[in-house]
PDB file of N, CA, C and O in Angstrom:
ATOM      1  N   MET A   1       0.841  -1.184   0.000  1.00  0.00           N
ATOM      2  CA  MET A   1       0.000   0.000   0.000  1.00  0.00           C
ATOM      3  C   MET A   1       0.884   1.245   0.000  1.00  0.00           C
ATOM      4  O   MET A   1       1.795   1.362   0.819  1.00  0.00           O
ATOM      5  N   ASN A   2       0.623   2.146  -0.892  1.00  0.00           N
ATOM      6  CA  ASN A   2       1.415   3.366  -1.027  1.00  0.00           C
ATOM      7  C   ASN A   2       0.858   4.433  -0.105  1.00  0.00           C
ATOM      8  O   ASN A   2      -0.264   4.898  -0.303  1.00  0.00           O
ATOM      9  N   THR A   3       1.624   4.827   0.899  1.00  0.00           N
ATOM     10  CA  THR A   3       1.149   5.820   1.863  1.00  0.00           C
ATOM     11  C   THR A   3       1.977   7.096   1.818  1.00  0.00           C
ATOM     12  O   THR A   3       2.069   7.809   2.817  1.00  0.00           O
ATOM     13  N   THR A   4       2.582   7.393   0.668  1.00  0.00           N
ATOM     14  CA  THR A   4       3.359   8.620   0.574  1.00  0.00           C
ATOM     15  C   THR A   4       2.417   9.811   0.628  1.00  0.00           C
ATOM     16  O   THR A   4       1.412   9.842  -0.082  1.00  0.00           O
ATOM     17  N   PRO A   5       2.734  10.791   1.463  1.00  0.00           N
ATOM     18  CA  PRO A   5       1.842  11.952   1.572  1.00  0.00           C
ATOM     19  C   PRO A   5       1.911  12.819   0.320  1.00  0.00           C
ATOM     20  O   PRO A   5       2.968  12.983  -0.289  1.00  0.00           O
ATOM     21  N   ARG A   6       0.778  13.359  -0.041  1.00  0.00           N
ATOM     22  CA  ARG A   6       0.729  14.283  -1.176  1.00  0.00           C
ATOM     23  C   ARG A   6       1.221  15.641  -0.694  1.00  0.00           C
ATOM     24  O   ARG A   6       0.842  16.106   0.381  1.00  0.00           O
ATOM     25  N   THR A   7       2.059  16.263  -1.491  1.00  0.00           N
ATOM     26  CA  THR A   7       2.552  17.583  -1.121  1.00  0.00           C
ATOM     27  C   THR A   7       1.648  18.658  -1.711  1.00  0.00           C
ATOM     28  O   THR A   7       0.976  18.441  -2.720  1.00  0.00           O
ATOM     29  N   LEU A   8       1.644  19.797  -1.077  1.00  0.00           N
ATOM     30  CA  LEU A   8       0.849  20.922  -1.560  1.00  0.00           C
ATOM     31  C   LEU A   8       1.667  21.691  -2.585  1.00  0.00           C
ATOM     32  O   LEU A   8       2.717  22.248  -2.266  1.00  0.00           O
ATOM     33  N   SER A   9       1.179  21.715  -3.811  1.00  0.00           N
ATOM     34  CA  SER A   9       1.839  22.450  -4.883  1.00  0.00           C
ATOM     35  C   SER A   9       0.785  22.920  -5.875  1.00  0.00           C
ATOM     36  O   SER A   9      -0.302  22.350  -5.967  1.00  0.00           O
ATOM     37  N   ARG A  10       1.127  23.973  -6.618  1.00  0.00           N
ATOM     38  CA  ARG A  10       0.210  24.471  -7.632  1.00  0.00           C
ATOM     39  C   ARG A  10       0.205  23.528  -8.819  1.00  0.00           C
ATOM     40  O   ARG A  10       1.262  23.089  -9.273  1.00  0.00           O
ATOM     41  N   SER A  11      -0.958  23.220  -9.316  1.00  0.00           N
ATOM     42  CA  SER A  11      -1.119  22.268 -10.408  1.00  0.00           C
ATOM     43  C   SER A  11      -0.663  22.876 -11.733  1.00  0.00           C
ATOM     44  O   SER A  11      -0.965  24.028 -12.045  1.00  0.00           O
ATOM     45  N   LEU A  12       0.060  22.087 -12.492  1.00  0.00           N
ATOM     46  CA  LEU A  12       0.450  22.519 -13.835  1.00  0.00           C
ATOM     47  C   LEU A  12      -0.551  22.051 -14.880  1.00  0.00           C
ATOM     48  O   LEU A  12      -0.639  22.637 -15.959  1.00  0.00           O
ATOM     49  N   ASN A  13      -1.309  20.995 -14.571  1.00  0.00           N
ATOM     50  CA  ASN A  13      -2.263  20.434 -15.523  1.00  0.00           C
ATOM     51  C   ASN A  13      -3.679  20.940 -15.315  1.00  0.00           C
ATOM     52  O   ASN A  13      -4.414  21.142 -16.282  1.00  0.00           O
ATOM     53  N   ASP A  14      -4.067  21.144 -14.077  1.00  0.00           N
ATOM     54  CA  ASP A  14      -5.438  21.533 -13.757  1.00  0.00           C
ATOM     55  C   ASP A  14      -5.443  22.953 -13.218  1.00  0.00           C
ATOM     56  O   ASP A  14      -5.620  23.169 -12.019  1.00  0.00           O
ATOM     57  N   ARG A  15      -5.249  23.920 -14.109  1.00  0.00           N
ATOM     58  CA  ARG A  15      -5.196  25.308 -13.675  1.00  0.00           C
ATOM     59  C   ARG A  15      -6.146  26.165 -14.492  1.00  0.00           C
ATOM     60  O   ARG A  15      -6.328  25.966 -15.693  1.00  0.00           O
ATOM     61  N   MET A  16      -6.743  27.124 -13.799  1.00  0.00           N
ATOM     62  CA  MET A  16      -7.585  28.112 -14.467  1.00  0.00           C
ATOM     63  C   MET A  16      -6.832  29.445 -14.529  1.00  0.00           C
ATOM     64  O   MET A  16      -6.789  30.092 -15.575  1.00  0.00           O
ATOM     65  N   ILE A  17      -6.248  29.843 -13.414  1.00  0.00           N
ATOM     66  CA  ILE A  17      -5.458  31.074 -13.371  1.00  0.00           C
ATOM     67  C   ILE A  17      -4.011  30.722 -13.032  1.00  0.00           C
ATOM     68  O   ILE A  17      -3.121  30.869 -13.870  1.00  0.00           O
ATOM     69  N   ALA A  18      -3.779  30.260 -11.810  1.00  0.00           N
ATOM     70  CA  ALA A  18      -2.410  29.954 -11.386  1.00  0.00           C
ATOM     71  C   ALA A  18      -2.260  28.534 -10.877  1.00  0.00           C
ATOM     72  O   ALA A  18      -1.158  28.148 -10.487  1.00  0.00           O
ATOM     73  N   GLY A  19      -3.309  27.748 -10.863  1.00  0.00           N
ATOM     74  CA  GLY A  19      -3.232  26.377 -10.400  1.00  0.00           C
ATOM     75  C   GLY A  19      -3.356  26.200  -8.905  1.00  0.00           C
ATOM     76  O   GLY A  19      -3.137  25.102  -8.393  1.00  0.00           O
ATOM     77  N   VAL A  20      -3.707  27.273  -8.181  1.00  0.00           N
ATOM     78  CA  VAL A  20      -3.798  27.205  -6.724  1.00  0.00           C
ATOM     79  C   VAL A  20      -4.908  26.260  -6.294  1.00  0.00           C
ATOM     80  O   VAL A  20      -4.660  25.335  -5.521  1.00  0.00           O
ATOM     81  N   MET A  21      -6.105  26.468  -6.771  1.00  0.00           N
ATOM     82  CA  MET A  21      -7.228  25.638  -6.344  1.00  0.00           C
ATOM     83  C   MET A  21      -7.099  24.214  -6.887  1.00  0.00           C
ATOM     84  O   MET A  21      -7.519  23.266  -6.224  1.00  0.00           O
ATOM     85  N   GLY A  22      -6.528  24.050  -8.074  1.00  0.00           N
ATOM     86  CA  GLY A  22      -6.281  22.712  -8.599  1.00  0.00           C
ATOM     87  C   GLY A  22      -5.288  21.950  -7.736  1.00  0.00           C
ATOM     88  O   GLY A  22      -5.458  20.754  -7.503  1.00  0.00           O
ATOM     89  N   GLY A  23      -4.252  22.634  -7.260  1.00  0.00           N
ATOM     90  CA  GLY A  23      -3.269  22.007  -6.391  1.00  0.00           C
ATOM     91  C   GLY A  23      -3.834  21.655  -5.030  1.00  0.00           C
ATOM     92  O   GLY A  23      -3.541  20.588  -4.490  1.00  0.00           O
ATOM     93  N   ILE A  24      -4.644  22.546  -4.472  1.00  0.00           N
ATOM     94  CA  ILE A  24      -5.281  22.273  -3.175  1.00  0.00           C
ATOM     95  C   ILE A  24      -6.243  21.096  -3.309  1.00  0.00           C
ATOM     96  O   ILE A  24      -6.281  20.219  -2.446  1.00  0.00           O
ATOM     97  N   ALA A  25      -7.014  21.077  -4.388  1.00  0.00           N
ATOM     98  CA  ALA A  25      -7.959  19.975  -4.603  1.00  0.00           C
ATOM     99  C   ALA A  25      -7.213  18.648  -4.768  1.00  0.00           C
ATOM    100  O   ALA A  25      -7.647  17.625  -4.239  1.00  0.00           O
ATOM    101  N   HIS A  26      -6.119  18.660  -5.483  1.00  0.00           N
ATOM    102  CA  HIS A  26      -5.333  17.436  -5.664  1.00  0.00           C
ATOM    103  C   HIS A  26      -4.749  16.966  -4.336  1.00  0.00           C
ATOM    104  O   HIS A  26      -4.735  15.767  -4.060  1.00  0.00           O
ATOM    105  N   ARG A  27      -4.274  17.877  -3.525  1.00  0.00           N
ATOM    106  CA  ARG A  27      -3.675  17.530  -2.226  1.00  0.00           C
ATOM    107  C   ARG A  27      -4.657  16.815  -1.309  1.00  0.00           C
ATOM    108  O   ARG A  27      -4.293  15.855  -0.631  1.00  0.00           O
ATOM    109  N   PHE A  28      -5.908  17.284  -1.288  1.00  0.00           N
ATOM    110  CA  PHE A  28      -6.903  16.722  -0.383  1.00  0.00           C
ATOM    111  C   PHE A  28      -7.833  15.713  -1.052  1.00  0.00           C
ATOM    112  O   PHE A  28      -8.724  15.172  -0.396  1.00  0.00           O
ATOM    113  N   GLY A  29      -7.641  15.448  -2.358  1.00  0.00           N
ATOM    114  CA  GLY A  29      -8.461  14.471  -3.062  1.00  0.00           C
ATOM    115  C   GLY A  29      -9.852  14.967  -3.400  1.00  0.00           C
ATOM    116  O   GLY A  29     -10.789  14.172  -3.476  1.00  0.00           O
ATOM    117  N   TRP A  30     -10.002  16.259  -3.604  1.00  0.00           N
ATOM    118  CA  TRP A  30     -11.296  16.854  -3.920  1.00  0.00           C
ATOM    119  C   TRP A  30     -11.427  17.045  -5.420  1.00  0.00           C
ATOM    120  O   TRP A  30     -10.451  16.931  -6.161  1.00  0.00           O
ATOM    121  N   ASN A  31     -12.637  17.336  -5.858  1.00  0.00           N
ATOM    122  CA  ASN A  31     -12.904  17.717  -7.239  1.00  0.00           C
ATOM    123  C   ASN A  31     -12.479  19.181  -7.401  1.00  0.00           C
ATOM    124  O   ASN A  31     -12.961  20.034  -6.655  1.00  0.00           O
ATOM    125  N   PRO A  32     -11.591  19.497  -8.353  1.00  0.00           N
ATOM    126  CA  PRO A  32     -11.112  20.876  -8.507  1.00  0.00           C
ATOM    127  C   PRO A  32     -12.214  21.887  -8.818  1.00  0.00           C
ATOM    128  O   PRO A  32     -12.161  23.024  -8.347  1.00  0.00           O
ATOM    129  N   THR A  33     -13.202  21.486  -9.599  1.00  0.00           N
ATOM    130  CA  THR A  33     -14.292  22.406  -9.931  1.00  0.00           C
ATOM    131  C   THR A  33     -15.097  22.765  -8.690  1.00  0.00           C
ATOM    132  O   THR A  33     -15.447  23.927  -8.489  1.00  0.00           O
ATOM    133  N   LEU A  34     -15.388  21.776  -7.862  1.00  0.00           N
ATOM    134  CA  LEU A  34     -16.131  22.051  -6.633  1.00  0.00           C
ATOM    135  C   LEU A  34     -15.316  22.898  -5.659  1.00  0.00           C
ATOM    136  O   LEU A  34     -15.874  23.738  -4.953  1.00  0.00           O
ATOM    137  N   ALA A  35     -14.008  22.684  -5.615  1.00  0.00           N
ATOM    138  CA  ALA A  35     -13.146  23.496  -4.754  1.00  0.00           C
ATOM    139  C   ALA A  35     -13.170  24.957  -5.207  1.00  0.00           C
ATOM    140  O   ALA A  35     -13.218  25.865  -4.378  1.00  0.00           O
ATOM    141  N   ARG A  36     -13.138  25.178  -6.511  1.00  0.00           N
ATOM    142  CA  ARG A  36     -13.185  26.550  -7.037  1.00  0.00           C
ATOM    143  C   ARG A  36     -14.525  27.217  -6.727  1.00  0.00           C
ATOM    144  O   ARG A  36     -14.571  28.377  -6.318  1.00  0.00           O
ATOM    145  N   ILE A  37     -15.609  26.475  -6.926  1.00  0.00           N
ATOM    146  CA  ILE A  37     -16.943  27.027  -6.654  1.00  0.00           C
ATOM    147  C   ILE A  37     -17.086  27.363  -5.175  1.00  0.00           C
ATOM    148  O   ILE A  37     -17.611  28.419  -4.825  1.00  0.00           O
ATOM    149  N   LEU A  38     -16.625  26.476  -4.314  1.00  0.00           N
ATOM    150  CA  LEU A  38     -16.690  26.715  -2.871  1.00  0.00           C
ATOM    151  C   LEU A  38     -15.872  27.941  -2.485  1.00  0.00           C
ATOM    152  O   LEU A  38     -16.320  28.752  -1.674  1.00  0.00           O
ATOM    153  N   PHE A  39     -14.685  28.084  -3.053  1.00  0.00           N
ATOM    154  CA  PHE A  39     -13.839  29.235  -2.759  1.00  0.00           C
ATOM    155  C   PHE A  39     -14.515  30.549  -3.177  1.00  0.00           C
ATOM    156  O   PHE A  39     -14.489  31.534  -2.439  1.00  0.00           O
ATOM    157  N   VAL A  40     -15.114  30.546  -4.359  1.00  0.00           N
ATOM    158  CA  VAL A  40     -15.804  31.749  -4.840  1.00  0.00           C
ATOM    159  C   VAL A  40     -17.006  32.070  -3.973  1.00  0.00           C
ATOM    160  O   VAL A  40     -17.227  33.233  -3.634  1.00  0.00           O
ATOM    161  N   LEU A  41     -17.786  31.066  -3.607  1.00  0.00           N
ATOM    162  CA  LEU A  41     -18.961  31.305  -2.764  1.00  0.00           C
ATOM    163  C   LEU A  41     -18.564  31.836  -1.385  1.00  0.00           C
ATOM    164  O   LEU A  41     -19.209  32.748  -0.867  1.00  0.00           O
ATOM    165  N   ILE A  42     -17.529  31.286  -0.797  1.00  0.00           N
ATOM    166  CA  ILE A  42     -17.066  31.782   0.501  1.00  0.00           C
ATOM    167  C   ILE A  42     -16.537  33.208   0.364  1.00  0.00           C
ATOM    168  O   ILE A  42     -16.776  34.045   1.234  1.00  0.00           O
ATOM    169  N   SER A  43     -15.823  33.485  -0.718  1.00  0.00           N
ATOM    170  CA  SER A  43     -15.276  34.829  -0.935  1.00  0.00           C
ATOM    171  C   SER A  43     -16.379  35.872  -1.108  1.00  0.00           C
ATOM    172  O   SER A  43     -16.277  36.979  -0.580  1.00  0.00           O
ATOM    173  N   ILE A  44     -17.417  35.525  -1.833  1.00  0.00           N
ATOM    174  CA  ILE A  44     -18.524  36.454  -2.057  1.00  0.00           C
ATOM    175  C   ILE A  44     -19.384  36.589  -0.810  1.00  0.00           C
ATOM    176  O   ILE A  44     -19.844  37.683  -0.483  1.00  0.00           O
ATOM    177  N   GLY A  45     -19.600  35.483  -0.118  1.00  0.00           N
ATOM    178  CA  GLY A  45     -20.518  35.468   1.019  1.00  0.00           C
ATOM    179  C   GLY A  45     -19.986  36.065   2.297  1.00  0.00           C
ATOM    180  O   GLY A  45     -20.757  36.336   3.217  1.00  0.00           O
ATOM    181  N   SER A  46     -18.698  36.277   2.378  1.00  0.00           N
ATOM    182  CA  SER A  46     -18.127  36.766   3.627  1.00  0.00           C
ATOM    183  C   SER A  46     -17.238  37.974   3.374  1.00  0.00           C
ATOM    184  O   SER A  46     -16.255  37.889   2.637  1.00  0.00           O
ATOM    185  N   ALA A  47     -17.581  39.075   3.974  1.00  0.00           N
ATOM    186  CA  ALA A  47     -16.768  40.286   3.828  1.00  0.00           C
ATOM    187  C   ALA A  47     -15.465  40.167   4.611  1.00  0.00           C
ATOM    188  O   ALA A  47     -14.506  40.881   4.321  1.00  0.00           O
ATOM    189  N   ALA A  48     -15.418  39.288   5.587  1.00  0.00           N
ATOM    190  CA  ALA A  48     -14.218  39.120   6.395  1.00  0.00           C
ATOM    191  C   ALA A  48     -13.202  38.192   5.734  1.00  0.00           C
ATOM    192  O   ALA A  48     -12.098  38.034   6.256  1.00  0.00           O
ATOM    193  N   PHE A  49     -13.536  37.581   4.614  1.00  0.00           N
ATOM    194  CA  PHE A  49     -12.659  36.648   3.918  1.00  0.00           C
ATOM    195  C   PHE A  49     -12.306  37.232   2.557  1.00  0.00           C
ATOM    196  O   PHE A  49     -13.001  36.963   1.577  1.00  0.00           O
ATOM    197  N   PRO A  50     -11.236  38.031   2.475  1.00  0.00           N
ATOM    198  CA  PRO A  50     -10.873  38.657   1.190  1.00  0.00           C
ATOM    199  C   PRO A  50     -10.270  37.623   0.233  1.00  0.00           C
ATOM    200  O   PRO A  50      -9.063  37.381   0.241  1.00  0.00           O
ATOM    201  N   GLY A  51     -11.121  37.029  -0.579  1.00  0.00           N
ATOM    202  CA  GLY A  51     -10.731  35.925  -1.439  1.00  0.00           C
ATOM    203  C   GLY A  51      -9.615  36.234  -2.410  1.00  0.00           C
ATOM    204  O   GLY A  51      -8.717  35.413  -2.598  1.00  0.00           O
ATOM    205  N   ILE A  52      -9.649  37.392  -3.027  1.00  0.00           N
ATOM    206  CA  ILE A  52      -8.620  37.736  -4.005  1.00  0.00           C
ATOM    207  C   ILE A  52      -7.261  37.880  -3.326  1.00  0.00           C
ATOM    208  O   ILE A  52      -6.248  37.419  -3.852  1.00  0.00           O
ATOM    209  N   LEU A  53      -7.241  38.508  -2.178  1.00  0.00           N
ATOM    210  CA  LEU A  53      -5.987  38.673  -1.439  1.00  0.00           C
ATOM    211  C   LEU A  53      -5.428  37.323  -0.993  1.00  0.00           C
ATOM    212  O   LEU A  53      -4.224  37.086  -1.094  1.00  0.00           O
ATOM    213  N   VAL A  54      -6.289  36.448  -0.506  1.00  0.00           N
ATOM    214  CA  VAL A  54      -5.861  35.110  -0.080  1.00  0.00           C
ATOM    215  C   VAL A  54      -5.343  34.327  -1.277  1.00  0.00           C
ATOM    216  O   VAL A  54      -4.323  33.646  -1.172  1.00  0.00           O
ATOM    217  N   TYR A  55      -6.025  34.411  -2.406  1.00  0.00           N
ATOM    218  CA  TYR A  55      -5.599  33.691  -3.607  1.00  0.00           C
ATOM    219  C   TYR A  55      -4.221  34.180  -4.058  1.00  0.00           C
ATOM    220  O   TYR A  55      -3.355  33.370  -4.391  1.00  0.00           O
ATOM    221  N   LEU A  56      -4.017  35.491  -4.071  1.00  0.00           N
ATOM    222  CA  LEU A  56      -2.719  36.032  -4.472  1.00  0.00           C
ATOM    223  C   LEU A  56      -1.615  35.605  -3.511  1.00  0.00           C
ATOM    224  O   LEU A  56      -0.502  35.296  -3.938  1.00  0.00           O
ATOM    225  N   LEU A  57      -1.912  35.587  -2.238  1.00  0.00           N
ATOM    226  CA  LEU A  57      -0.940  35.147  -1.244  1.00  0.00           C
ATOM    227  C   LEU A  57      -0.585  33.674  -1.437  1.00  0.00           C
ATOM    228  O   LEU A  57       0.585  33.299  -1.367  1.00  0.00           O
ATOM    229  N   LEU A  58      -1.596  32.841  -1.680  1.00  0.00           N
ATOM    230  CA  LEU A  58      -1.341  31.424  -1.937  1.00  0.00           C
ATOM    231  C   LEU A  58      -0.541  31.230  -3.225  1.00  0.00           C
ATOM    232  O   LEU A  58       0.308  30.342  -3.300  1.00  0.00           O
ATOM    233  N   TRP A  59      -0.807  32.049  -4.228  1.00  0.00           N
ATOM    234  CA  TRP A  59      -0.087  31.997  -5.491  1.00  0.00           C
ATOM    235  C   TRP A  59       1.408  32.235  -5.254  1.00  0.00           C
ATOM    236  O   TRP A  59       2.254  31.590  -5.873  1.00  0.00           O
ATOM    237  N   LEU A  60       1.716  33.153  -4.365  1.00  0.00           N
ATOM    238  CA  LEU A  60       3.116  33.463  -4.068  1.00  0.00           C
ATOM    239  C   LEU A  60       3.777  32.396  -3.187  1.00  0.00           C
ATOM    240  O   LEU A  60       4.966  32.119  -3.346  1.00  0.00           O
ATOM    241  N   LEU A  61       3.027  31.799  -2.268  1.00  0.00           N
ATOM    242  CA  LEU A  61       3.622  30.897  -1.288  1.00  0.00           C
ATOM    243  C   LEU A  61       3.693  29.428  -1.719  1.00  0.00           C
ATOM    244  O   LEU A  61       4.604  28.710  -1.310  1.00  0.00           O
ATOM    245  N   ILE A  62       2.751  28.983  -2.532  1.00  0.00           N
ATOM    246  CA  ILE A  62       2.720  27.570  -2.922  1.00  0.00           C
ATOM    247  C   ILE A  62       3.575  27.384  -4.183  1.00  0.00           C
ATOM    248  O   ILE A  62       3.355  28.059  -5.188  1.00  0.00           O
ATOM    249  N   PRO A  63       4.544  26.470  -4.126  1.00  0.00           N
ATOM    250  CA  PRO A  63       5.404  26.253  -5.318  1.00  0.00           C
ATOM    251  C   PRO A  63       4.673  25.474  -6.401  1.00  0.00           C
ATOM    252  O   PRO A  63       3.658  24.829  -6.139  1.00  0.00           O
ATOM    253  N   ASN A  64       5.200  25.541  -7.628  1.00  0.00           N
ATOM    254  CA  ASN A  64       4.685  24.746  -8.743  1.00  0.00           C
ATOM    255  C   ASN A  64       4.983  23.272  -8.516  1.00  0.00           C
ATOM    256  O   ASN A  64       5.844  22.923  -7.709  1.00  0.00           O
ATOM    257  N   GLU A  65       4.270  22.410  -9.229  1.00  0.00           N
ATOM    258  CA  GLU A  65       4.515  20.970  -9.140  1.00  0.00           C
ATOM    259  C   GLU A  65       5.943  20.617  -9.559  1.00  0.00           C
ATOM    260  O   GLU A  65       6.569  19.746  -8.954  1.00  0.00           O
ATOM    261  N   ALA A  66       6.448  21.275 -10.569  1.00  0.00           N
ATOM    262  CA  ALA A  66       7.769  20.939 -11.114  1.00  0.00           C
ATOM    263  C   ALA A  66       8.918  21.404 -10.218  1.00  0.00           C
ATOM    264  O   ALA A  66      10.027  20.878 -10.323  1.00  0.00           O
ATOM    265  N   ASP A  67       8.676  22.372  -9.348  1.00  0.00           N
ATOM    266  CA  ASP A  67       9.764  22.915  -8.507  1.00  0.00           C
ATOM    267  C   ASP A  67      10.155  22.000  -7.391  1.00  0.00           C
ATOM    268  O   ASP A  67      11.049  22.325  -6.610  1.00  0.00           O
TER     269      ASP A  67
END
């Protein structure tokens, strides 16, 4: 049984803008489309959760898959 942990990285194959949500979805085994929809809904629904700022920060902090 392969129990190697998945690392958090931006997806090179499943990306819409920078691959952040695709990488997060891959890390946790989620559907990337549902992860994106959930992120957008949380960002719109909550004024205390600045989605664009968080996305840009994650874009800077999470490395690419190839790195």
